[in-house]
C-alpha angles and dihedrals in degrees: 000000000000089000091049093051092045091053091049093050092048092046093050091051091048091049092050091056094045097254093140094168094057092043092051093047095049096042090049090052092046090051090061089058100046143342114287122233116247090257094052092043087054090054090050092052092049095046090048089058093049093053092048101259091130100162091049090047094052093047093049092044091054089051089051090050092053092047090053090050092049091048091053093244095144098170090047092049091049093051091046090052089052092050090051089049089053094049093050089046092053089047089056098246099127097171093057090041089054090050092057091045090053090050091051091049092053092051094046093053087074095051133076114256113282142145092292089065088059093051087051092050092051094048092047090051092049092050095048098037109145114181090198090065113031097169094096090048092053091048091051090048093053092046092050094050090049090050091048092054095043096045094037090234112144092193091065091049088052092050090051092051091049092054093043091048093050091049092051093045093050092048092053101261091118098159092052092042096052091044088059093045089051090051091048088063095061095083088043092054090046091056093244095132129067105259095242090058092042091055091051090055092051090052092047092054094047091049090052090053091050093050090051091048086235094150096168091059092040090056091049094049093045089053090048091051091049089053090050090051088050089067088071125072118249132349114331132183094262090053088067091048091051089049091057092051091047090051091049088057092045089053091053089051090053102256092135097143093056095037101050100070094033095052092047091052096043092046091052091050091055096052106115091014101065110353094182094059090040088055091050088051093054091047090054089047089054090051093052092048093046093051092047091051099253093131097165091051091047091054091051092050093048090051090052090050090052091050088056093052101265118123103227096221142173088007096063093051091046088052090054089046090055089052091053094252095132098160094050090047091050094046092050093052094046090052091049093049094051114101096005123127120245098268095044089054094053096079090056101044102078089054090045090055091050093051093043090055091048088054091050091245096140095164091052090048091052092049094049092045091052090050091053092047091051091051091048092051091051099046096028102198124150093245094051092046090052093049091049093048093049092049093047092049091051089053092047092050090050087054091049090244092137099156091056092048096056100069091042090054093045090055091048091049090054091051093049093047089052089053092047087236100155102175092048089048089055091050090055092050089052089054090046089056090054091049094048090046089053089052091052092248098137097170093052090046091051091050092050091048091050091051093049092045093050091052093046091052093047090051095045091241090157100173091052092045091051093047094048093046090065091266087293115133116227118267093019091282122160117236092256091049089051090051091051093047092048090055092047090049088053089059100260122150122230089261093050091046091051092051092047095050096035093238133117125270088241090058090049089053092050091050091049091053090053091046093052091050095049094046096041094234131128105201141053089238093057092045091050091050089052090050093052091048091053097043100249111163130171116258088222130020112267116256114261 
């Protein structure tokens, strides 16, 4: 019994300082020696969730709930039901989350109004949030702030500010909205919210920044969340979520090589913990693969994102567009746009304009471009302004209004550079080349093309580099020679290259001899270095 009590004392101390791993390890060990009290079992369930043992956490938390019910602790059972609702909500299982919220509501109907009623109100509002009708959200926000003041509960005030801020942001009052979201974080930073609920607020704010394409604010909030996670000992579930957001930003900045493997691994680790963020990770993975020319891998990643509840648009339609499947691409985007609110549509509209122009649907392109410009004027973030400018310039170029397109593109390029969005910057330079060419300014067009091509090659955006280089592969290589060299540069042997490309080893050797001659090199190492310099990447990972 001395060992049991010692383990409990050490675990409780570890839990109090945020060392979830130590708490989980010691409580698990103590549980093998004797039955845990309801309080200690509750700590075990909570620490299990923080270290990523979600299934164990949910099972233990349900046991705690039933114990509280059996013991007649009605307020404790209500709060536990709310915590379970939150955990299922974060996991992405809304039906089960709603079931626990309904159970909490039923229990709380028998109790005088207290802080738990505010937690219930916030979770109900989060589950039923409809950005097409923000009136209920605003009502819940006002009620929560009133409850927070009257009950002297900072957590409820914070919840109210979060809902009010989201409502303002989604209605176009971005300055007011983010001011309220910033204020909502003060009780979080002061440690006045349970950490599970605090983490949910962090994620909500970062997601709002991402939807608005406000990358400056997204970087700041991601850093703030990382610092908050740093207060806890060891890797915790929100560390993985922060890593996904950091990798999304790295992808925007062009760090595709480093981001691809890391985002695949981190996304897989979050499946079952936070399926929404895991889905976002697989969507971003699909984007990286699509832009690097790994179309099969992109399709797989988009499918995984859909399975996790994330609509993989506009990437999936752009993938079909690259394959020449214009009608399927158009149908997919139209379906995704249907029923979305104005801000949720914004991320799809620039791609929709591109595909509409490719289909010769000039009137549709104009309508969609106008919709994006209206959204950008309402929300007025750098990312939205850049998307709208790029779309408008594409429409102007299609109309041969080249002189009007140039200043629009120059403004968009400035916005993208400020956001460190390298691929998008290259896209704008490519459009600038088209505009200057239309104006008869050959030297300016050549300079723009060279800038775009250099960025594409640095990024490893092989399809864009090939297209912009007049469909000529660098070094005079044939397409098959480029495939072979890309595999060799990725570290594949002749045998692995042959298996990947479904050709014989003898054919691989013949291609290598031709490659060495064309490039003027005499070793695989030198050829691989040339391939990396010119942005050659395999379309599929070499067989191992």
